[in-house]
C-alpha positions as CSV (number, residue, x, y, z in Angstrom):
1,M,-47.4,-19.3,66.5
2,V,-45.4,-19.6,63.1
3,P,-44.8,-16.1,61.8
4,H,-47.3,-15.3,58.5
5,M,-45.1,-16.0,55.2
6,P,-45.9,-12.9,53.2
7,H,-47.3,-14.7,49.1
8,L,-46.2,-12.7,46.3
9,L,-48.2,-13.0,43.0
10,V,-45.6,-11.6,40.4
11,T,-47.1,-10.9,36.6
12,N,-46.1,-9.1,33.9
13,D,-47.0,-7.8,30.3
14,D,-44.9,-8.9,27.6
15,G,-45.0,-12.2,28.4
16,V,-44.9,-15.3,30.9
17,H,-41.7,-16.0,28.7
18,A,-39.8,-12.7,29.4
19,P,-36.5,-12.7,31.0
20,G,-37.9,-9.3,33.0
21,L,-40.2,-11.6,34.5
22,A,-38.1,-14.3,35.3
23,A,-35.4,-11.9,36.8
24,L,-38.2,-9.9,39.2
25,A,-39.1,-14.0,40.6
26,A,-36.1,-15.0,41.3
27,A,-35.2,-11.5,43.3
28,L,-38.6,-11.3,45.8
29,R,-38.5,-15.1,46.3
30,P,-36.6,-14.3,49.5
31,L,-39.1,-12.3,51.0
32,G,-41.9,-15.1,50.8
33,R,-43.9,-17.3,48.9
34,V,-43.6,-16.6,45.2
35,T,-46.3,-17.4,42.5
36,V,-45.7,-16.2,38.9
37,L,-49.0,-15.8,36.8
38,A,-49.1,-13.7,33.7
39,P,-49.9,-13.5,30.4
40,E,-48.7,-16.3,28.0
41,R,-48.6,-13.9,25.2
42,N,-47.3,-10.2,24.6
43,W,-50.0,-7.2,25.7
44,S,-47.1,-4.6,25.6
45,A,-49.9,-1.2,26.1
46,S,-52.5,-3.1,26.2
47,G,-54.0,-1.0,28.6
48,H,-56.8,-1.7,31.7
49,V,-58.5,-5.4,30.5
50,K,-60.8,-7.0,31.5
51,T,-62.1,-9.9,29.6
52,L,-66.0,-10.3,30.3
53,H,-66.9,-11.6,26.3
54,K,-64.9,-15.5,26.7
55,P,-63.3,-18.0,29.0
56,L,-59.8,-17.4,30.6
57,R,-58.0,-20.7,31.0
58,V,-54.5,-20.8,32.7
59,H,-52.3,-23.7,32.2
60,D,-48.7,-24.5,33.7
61,T,-45.7,-23.7,31.9
62,Q,-41.9,-22.7,32.5
63,L,-39.8,-19.4,33.0
64,A,-37.1,-18.1,31.1
65,D,-34.7,-19.5,34.1
66,G,-37.1,-23.0,34.3
67,S,-38.9,-22.1,37.4
68,P,-42.6,-23.0,37.3
69,A,-45.5,-20.8,36.1
70,L,-48.8,-20.1,35.7
71,A,-50.0,-19.0,32.0
72,C,-53.2,-17.7,31.3
73,T,-55.0,-16.4,28.1
74,G,-56.2,-12.6,29.3
75,A,-54.1,-9.6,29.7
76,P,-52.0,-8.4,32.9
77,S,-54.9,-7.2,34.8
78,D,-57.1,-11.0,34.5
79,A,-54.0,-12.3,35.3
80,V,-54.1,-10.3,38.5
81,A,-58.0,-11.0,38.7
82,L,-57.8,-14.6,38.5
83,A,-55.4,-14.9,41.1
84,L,-57.7,-12.4,43.8
85,L,-60.8,-13.6,42.8
86,G,-60.0,-17.3,44.2
87,L,-57.5,-18.9,41.8
88,L,-54.6,-19.4,44.4
89,D,-55.1,-21.4,47.3
90,L,-53.4,-18.9,49.7
91,P,-54.0,-14.8,49.9
92,V,-52.0,-12.7,48.4
93,D,-50.3,-9.8,50.5
94,L,-48.9,-8.1,47.6
95,V,-49.1,-7.6,43.6
96,V,-45.5,-7.3,41.8
97,S,-45.5,-6.3,37.8
98,G,-42.5,-6.4,36.1
99,I,-39.8,-5.9,35.0
100,N,-40.7,-3.9,31.6
101,P,-37.9,-3.6,30.0
102,H,-38.7,-0.1,28.8
103,A,-39.5,2.6,31.7
104,N,-43.2,3.9,31.7
105,L,-43.2,8.0,32.8
106,G,-45.8,10.2,32.0
107,H,-49.0,9.6,30.7
108,D,-47.1,5.8,29.5
109,V,-49.0,5.0,32.6
110,T,-52.7,5.1,31.0
111,Y,-51.1,2.8,28.3
112,S,-49.3,-0.1,30.5
113,G,-50.3,-3.0,30.9
114,T,-47.5,-3.4,33.3
115,V,-49.1,-0.5,35.6
116,T,-52.7,-1.6,35.3
117,A,-51.9,-5.3,36.5
118,A,-50.6,-2.6,39.8
119,M,-53.8,-0.7,39.5
120,E,-56.0,-4.5,38.9
121,A,-54.0,-5.2,42.7
122,C,-55.6,-1.7,44.0
123,I,-59.7,-2.7,42.8
124,F,-59.1,-5.8,45.0
125,G,-57.9,-3.6,48.6
126,V,-53.5,-5.3,47.5
127,P,-50.9,-3.4,47.3
128,G,-49.5,-3.1,43.9
129,V,-45.7,-2.2,42.6
130,A,-45.1,-1.7,38.7
131,V,-41.7,-2.2,38.1
132,S,-40.0,-0.6,34.5
133,T,-36.2,0.0,33.5
134,E,-34.7,0.8,30.4
135,H,-33.2,-2.8,29.4
136,T,-30.2,-3.1,27.8
137,Q,-27.9,-6.2,27.5
138,A,-25.0,-4.9,28.5
139,I,-26.2,-4.3,32.6
140,G,-28.9,-6.8,32.2
141,Y,-32.5,-7.2,34.5
142,E,-30.7,-7.9,37.6
143,P,-29.9,-4.0,39.1
144,A,-33.2,-3.4,38.1
145,A,-34.9,-6.7,40.3
146,A,-32.3,-6.3,43.2
147,M,-34.3,-2.6,43.6
148,A,-37.8,-4.2,42.9
149,A,-36.8,-6.8,45.8
150,K,-35.9,-3.5,47.8
151,V,-39.2,-1.6,47.3
152,A,-41.6,-5.0,47.8
153,A,-40.1,-5.3,51.2
154,W,-40.4,-1.9,52.3
155,V,-43.9,-2.2,51.2
156,L,-44.7,-5.8,53.4
157,D,-43.2,-3.8,56.3
158,H,-45.1,-1.1,56.2
159,G,-47.9,-1.1,53.8
160,L,-49.3,1.5,51.5
161,P,-52.3,3.6,51.7
162,A,-55.4,2.2,50.4
163,G,-55.8,3.4,46.6
164,L,-52.3,3.7,45.7
165,L,-50.1,1.6,44.0
166,L,-46.3,2.3,42.9
167,N,-45.1,3.3,39.9
168,V,-41.5,2.5,39.8
169,N,-38.4,3.1,36.8
170,I,-35.0,2.2,37.7
171,P,-32.1,3.8,35.8
172,A,-29.7,1.3,33.4
173,L,-26.8,1.2,35.6
174,P,-24.9,-1.2,37.5
175,A,-26.0,-1.2,40.7
176,G,-23.4,0.5,42.7
177,A,-23.9,3.4,39.8
178,I,-27.9,3.5,41.0
179,R,-28.3,7.1,43.0
180,G,-30.7,5.9,45.3
181,I,-34.9,6.9,45.2
182,K,-36.8,10.1,44.8
183,L,-40.4,10.4,45.1
184,T,-41.5,11.6,42.0
185,R,-44.3,13.0,40.2
186,Q,-45.4,12.3,36.8
187,G,-44.0,13.9,34.0
188,Q,-45.2,14.7,30.0
189,R,-44.5,12.5,27.8
190,V,-44.1,13.8,24.7
191,Y,-45.5,11.0,21.8
192,R,-44.5,11.4,18.1
193,D,-47.0,9.1,16.7
194,A,-47.5,8.8,13.4
195,L,-50.3,7.0,10.8
196,V,-48.2,4.8,8.3
197,T,-50.8,3.6,5.5
198,R,-50.0,0.6,3.0
199,Q,-52.1,-1.3,1.0
200,D,-52.9,-5.2,0.9
201,P,-52.4,-7.4,-2.2
202,R,-56.0,-6.1,-3.1
203,G,-55.8,-2.8,-2.9
204,R,-57.5,-2.2,0.3
205,P,-55.6,-0.3,2.6
206,Y,-54.3,-0.9,6.6
207,Y,-52.9,1.0,8.5
208,W,-50.2,1.2,11.2
209,I,-49.4,2.9,14.0
210,G,-45.8,4.4,13.5
211,G,-43.5,7.0,14.3
212,E,-40.3,8.2,15.6
213,D,-39.3,6.9,20.0
214,P,-41.1,9.1,22.7
215,S,-39.2,11.3,24.9
216,G,-40.3,13.5,27.8
217,L,-39.9,16.9,29.4
218,E,-37.6,16.2,32.2
219,D,-38.5,19.1,34.3
220,P,-37.7,19.0,38.3
221,G,-39.6,16.3,40.4
222,T,-40.6,14.3,37.9
223,D,-40.5,11.0,37.0
224,F,-38.6,11.8,33.5
225,A,-36.1,13.8,35.5
226,A,-35.3,11.8,38.6
227,L,-34.5,8.6,35.4
228,A,-32.1,10.6,33.5
229,A,-30.4,11.5,36.8
230,G,-29.6,8.2,37.8
231,W,-32.5,7.8,40.2
232,V,-34.6,5.2,40.4
233,S,-38.3,6.9,40.3
234,I,-40.8,5.9,42.6
235,T,-44.4,7.6,41.4
236,P,-47.3,6.7,43.7
237,L,-50.4,6.5,41.8
238,H,-54.3,6.2,42.8
239,L,-57.4,5.3,40.7
240,D,-59.5,8.7,41.7
241,L,-59.2,10.3,38.2
242,T,-61.3,13.0,39.6
243,A,-59.7,16.9,38.9
244,D,-60.5,18.6,41.9
245,W,-58.7,21.6,40.7
246,A,-60.8,22.3,37.5
247,A,-64.2,23.0,39.7
248,A,-63.2,27.0,39.6
249,A,-63.6,26.4,35.8
250,L,-66.3,24.3,35.7
251,A,-68.5,26.7,37.7
252,G,-70.8,28.5,35.4
253,L,-71.6,24.8,33.8
254,V,-73.1,23.5,37.1
255,G,-76.4,24.4,39.6
256,P,-79.7,24.5,38.8
257,H,-81.2,24.9,35.3
258,P,-84.7,26.3,34.5
259,A,-86.6,24.6,32.6
260,A,-86.9,26.3,28.4
């Protein structure tokens, strides 16, 4: 019997020509068949998008390293949906999204197209892994790509519980300086957004969401703390957002209500 060759779908939110995507695809190819299907433009901070009001198109293109890929007109989650709904000729065993050139920590996961592409995989019952790093030219993407391949190989061998995805953040360090992997929880992101108001040539106001770069609280056990200390952070996420712990606080709201 011929052994099953895993089929990996690779996508991102920075666009199909982003160098992090090419580095990720190259690192994953030894694990099986790799198909790249990514947005044709940048969708950073797009969140979980599903395009229903207009057609989606897919065309052949090349990655930054010249290898073949598919590009779509939709968002990262659209790319995953297209692939898993039957666009590809083989079932997908694992979806890996990245490599994002900035960390996706704490509340970032609700904004991140990188992470929500992996969420879309979960909706279809396929394991999903999102990969991010704080990219620098001096380090490049290769250490992060090698670590992503290690995580992907483990997931292919062991699987993930249904509805679970992994949010992987890798420090911008040479491979030999990365201390290892820690299982983490979401930390507290501190945003410093500010509203910038300007006027166009006709005197009408327009707006930018600006401000300083966000930071985070490096509490023990969090993704922020692990990354700051030189560890790879893996935060397991699931799509059930129910706050079970809130039942006591809401006890006075629920129950039969007599007619007025």
